[in-house]
N, C-alpha and C positions, 0 to 999 in steps of 0.2 A: 242458358239447362242450370242457375245454380238461382233460375229468379222461383224455381218452381216450388210452390209454397209445401212446408211438411208437415207429413198425413200423423206423423207417430215420431215417439223420446225413443235416439239413441238407447240400447240397453244399460250403455254407463250410464248414462241421465235414467234412468228407470230404477237401476241398482244406488244412487243419490237420492231418488226419493223414497224405494223401500226403504236404503236407512233410518230418515227420516221419518217414515210413518212406523217403524219398531219402535224406538226411542220414543213415538207418543204415545204408542200405544202400550208401552210398560208403564209411563208416566200415570196414563190412564187408570191400567190396572188400581198400581198403589192408590192413588184418591178415592176409587171408588171400595178398594181393602177399607184403606178409613173413613169411607163412609163410613158404608158395615157394620166395620165397628160400630161407627156412634150409633146406626142405633141399632145399634145391638146391645148395650151399654144402658143401665139402668139408670133414673137421673134423678137417684134417691139423693139426696143431697148428707141425708146419716143423723140426721138432727130430729125429736120427733116434736115438732109441732105440734100444736093444737089446738094454735090461732086460727082458724077457717078460712077465713076471707084471703090467709096471706098462704095455709094451702092450694087455694079454688084454684088465687094465683099462678101461683108455680107450675099447682098443675095443671093450666091454661099453657102458659110461658112453653115447657115441656113440651108440648100436644104441637104447641108452632115450629121447637125451631123440627122438634122430628117430621115436621111436614115439607120446610124449607131440606132438612137433610137426604129427605125419600124424594124430594124433583130434585134437588140436584145432580142426586145419584143414579135418580131414570136414565138424565139429561145427557152423565158421562155413559152410560150402559150405550145409549144411542150414535153418540159421538163413537167411543169402542163399534160396534157393528161395522160406521160408515167404516172406521181405518179398518178395518178386517176387507171388509170391502176391496176396499185399496186396496189391499196384498193382494186377492184372489186375481183385480184388472191388470197389475198388474205381472202379473204369474201367464194370461195369457196376453201380454201385452193391449191391450185395450184401454189402458190408465193412460189420462188425459184427455182423451177425448172427448168434445161432449155429446153427452144421447140426443141432443134434442138439434143439434148445427152440424156433426159428424166432422167440425173441425176442432183443430186442436186447441185445446184450454191453454194460457195463459204459462210458461210458468211460471212467473212472480206468486198468480194465483193458485196452485198447489203450491209452490212456498206455505203461503198462508193460511190457504181450505186445501190440507190432503186427501177430505175426500170428495173435493170439491165431483158434480161428474155431469156439469149445467158450463161453458162456459158467462163469461158477465154479460153477451150480445141475450144468449140465448135465457140468464137469469134478468137480464134488465126486463128481456119482452114480456119472462114470467106474470104480472102483476094488471 
């Protein structure tokens, strides 16, 4: 009877995952707030530089930096959505179950990637 494979995580384990995810959500929200603030701040350095070439280079650099920050912010938003969806799955006790194989996702994987919805088996067969 002990040989039976687990089909879901215990309430205790789900609470451990919930704590981990809640902390990650807080960190992501803080980073997202910082990125948003960076995007909204002006890139003016307060100098009236009359050299045209220098101004163009500064503008190009600022534009590239804003694009990079925007990409980071988009990734963080997607990560946040994944974490919030994981909390929903914890609430309905489907957390940690692979959406392809129906098997339990390894605990080590979930600790590293708490928003994972695929087991390594399913992930590797995806390609």
